[in-house]
C-alpha positions in Angstrom: -49.4 56.3 48.4 -46.1 55.8 49.4 -43.9 58.2 49.4 -41.2 58.6 46.8 -38.0 56.7 47.8 -34.6 58.4 47.3 -31.2 57.6 47.1 -28.6 60.6 47.8 -24.7 60.4 45.6 -22.5 63.3 46.9 -18.9 63.7 47.4 -19.3 65.9 50.8 -21.1 64.3 53.6 -22.2 67.8 54.7 -24.6 68.4 51.3 -25.8 64.4 51.9 -27.5 64.9 55.6 -28.0 68.9 54.1 -30.5 67.4 51.5 -31.1 64.8 53.1 -32.5 66.4 55.9 -34.1 69.2 54.0 -35.9 65.9 52.0 -37.4 63.9 54.7 -40.5 65.9 55.7 -42.1 65.3 51.7 -40.4 61.8 50.8 -38.4 58.2 52.0 -34.7 58.7 51.5 -33.5 54.7 51.8 -29.3 55.7 51.0 -26.6 58.2 50.7 -23.2 57.2 49.5 -20.8 59.5 49.2 -18.6 57.0 46.5 -18.8 57.5 42.8 -18.0 53.5 43.0 -20.9 52.8 45.1 -24.1 54.4 43.6 -24.9 51.2 41.0 -24.6 49.2 44.4 -26.5 51.4 46.5 -29.5 50.9 43.5 -30.0 47.8 42.5 -29.7 46.6 46.7 -32.0 50.2 47.6 -34.1 49.9 44.9 -35.6 53.9 45.0 -37.5 56.1 42.5 -35.2 58.6 41.9 -31.5 59.1 42.2 -30.1 62.4 43.2 -26.6 62.8 41.8 -23.6 65.7 41.5 -21.2 65.9 39.2 -17.8 66.0 41.2 -17.7 62.3 43.2 -14.8 60.2 43.7 -13.9 57.1 41.3 -16.7 57.2 38.7 -17.2 61.6 38.2 -21.2 62.1 37.9 -21.5 61.9 33.8 -19.6 57.9 34.5 -21.9 56.7 37.1 -25.0 58.4 35.1 -25.0 56.8 32.5 -23.8 53.5 34.2 -27.1 53.4 36.1 -28.8 54.2 32.7 -28.4 51.5 31.3 -28.5 49.7 33.9 -31.9 50.7 35.1 -33.1 53.0 32.8 -36.1 53.3 34.3 -35.3 54.7 36.7 -35.2 58.9 36.5 -31.4 60.2 37.7 -31.7 64.4 38.6 -28.3 65.8 38.5 -28.2 67.9 42.2 -25.0 70.6 41.5 -22.7 73.9 41.4 -22.0 73.4 37.2 -24.3 75.6 35.4 -22.2 75.9 32.3 -23.8 74.7 29.1 -21.4 72.2 27.8 -21.9 69.8 31.5 -26.1 71.0 30.9 -26.2 69.2 27.3 -23.9 66.1 28.0 -26.2 65.3 31.7 -28.9 64.8 29.2 -27.0 63.4 26.7 -25.9 60.4 29.4 -30.0 59.9 29.9 -30.6 62.2 33.0 -33.8 64.0 33.6 -33.1 66.9 35.6 -30.5 69.1 36.2 -30.6 71.6 39.8 -28.8 73.6 40.6 -26.9 73.4 43.9 -27.7 76.8 45.1 -32.0 76.6 43.7 -34.4 76.2 46.9 -35.2 73.3 48.4 -38.3 73.9 46.9 -37.3 73.3 43.7 -35.8 70.5 44.2 -38.9 68.8 45.4 -40.3 70.5 42.5 -37.4 68.4 40.0 -38.3 65.5 42.0 -41.8 65.5 41.6 -41.5 66.2 37.3 -39.5 63.2 36.9 -41.0 60.7 38.9 -43.8 60.9 35.9 -41.5 61.0 32.8 -40.5 64.2 32.5 -37.3 66.3 32.3 -36.8 69.2 34.3 -33.7 71.6 34.2 -33.3 75.6 37.1 -35.4 78.4 36.5 -31.5 79.5 37.5 -30.3 78.5 34.0 -31.9 81.8 31.2 -34.8 80.6 29.5 -33.4 81.0 26.2 -31.0 78.5 26.6 -33.2 75.5 28.9 -36.0 76.4 25.9 -32.5 75.0 23.2 -31.0 72.0 25.7 -35.1 70.9 26.8 -35.4 70.8 22.5 -31.8 69.0 21.7 -32.5 66.3 25.1 -36.0 65.8 22.9 -34.3 65.4 19.7 -35.5 69.2 17.8 -33.6 71.2 15.9 -32.6 73.5 17.9 -33.7 76.8 17.5 -31.8 79.6 16.6 -32.2 82.7 19.2 -30.1 84.8 17.1 -33.3 86.7 15.6 -32.9 88.3 19.2 -30.5 90.1 18.2 -30.5 93.7 17.0 -28.4 94.1 13.6 -25.9 95.4 15.3 -25.6 93.0 17.8 -25.6 90.6 15.1 -22.3 91.8 13.0 -20.5 92.0 16.8 -21.4 88.5 17.3 -20.5 87.3 13.8 -17.2 89.6 14.7 -16.6 88.0 18.2 -16.9 84.6 16.7 -14.7 84.6 15.0 -11.8 85.3 16.8 -11.9 89.1 16.6 -10.3 90.5 20.0 -12.9 93.4 21.7 -10.2 96.3 20.7 -10.7 94.9 17.0 -14.0 94.6 16.8 -14.4 97.9 17.7 -11.1 99.5 15.5 -13.0 97.2 12.9 -16.5 99.0 13.1 -15.5 102.9 14.2 -17.0 102.7 17.7 -15.1 102.1 22.0 -14.9 99.8 23.1 -17.0 99.6 25.5 -19.8 100.1 23.2 -19.0 96.6 21.9 -18.4 95.3 25.8 -22.1 96.3 25.9 -23.0 94.7 23.5 -20.9 91.2 24.3 -23.2 91.9 27.9 -26.7 92.2 25.9 -25.6 89.3 23.1 -24.9 86.8 25.8 -27.9 87.6 27.2 -30.5 87.0 25.0 -29.0 83.7 23.2 -28.4 82.5 26.8 -24.8 81.6 27.5 -22.1 82.9 29.6 -19.1 82.9 27.9 -16.8 83.6 24.7 -16.2 79.8 24.3 -20.2 79.8 24.2 -21.0 82.7 21.7 -18.3 80.9 19.3 -19.3 77.3 19.1 -23.6 78.8 19.3 -22.2 80.5 16.0 -20.8 77.4 14.1 -23.4 75.5 15.5 -25.7 77.7 13.4 -23.6 78.2 10.6 -22.3 81.3 11.2 -18.7 81.1 11.6 -16.7 77.9 9.8 -15.2 75.3 12.3 -12.4 75.5 10.4 
């Protein structure tokens, strides 16, 4: 069986070289580049089976490159290999047509698995992304309704969740509920963990998307 042919695009030459060394035991790295503008030319010239692409690329960022490649070569699977694990990055990545999303601190075995998954026209999302968030993003990428995960919250956590999403500070929530700020902070940590989110901005966005607060 012919080895899977790969092009690697990353703005750091050391990363490109490292990935090439790690992958060449199982795959055939047919080309590399550190310039976003050169990626499309490499694809046309080398006709790889998979493109590994960083988000932070000079001239064209990874999203622009992925969109351009996906438009010209819609059947070519693209995997983002990046340090960005924030949900907006991941959501936008799947929106522009990528098939896989792997974090740079992942084990090489995960990247190899991702390559084998996307080559079979399936999506892959790093195991370092919290499972609830992975399920949400993959469902959204498939066009399925976004699952409301708030059923995992206790009654008190839902109240804290809603108040925080409305813009109240930790201290204001504590005063309103008659509890300590440290108690609110504890609830906030569990809310983020259960919903698979990492910041207050993501918490607010989640609340708006699921109708807990108004965007106005």
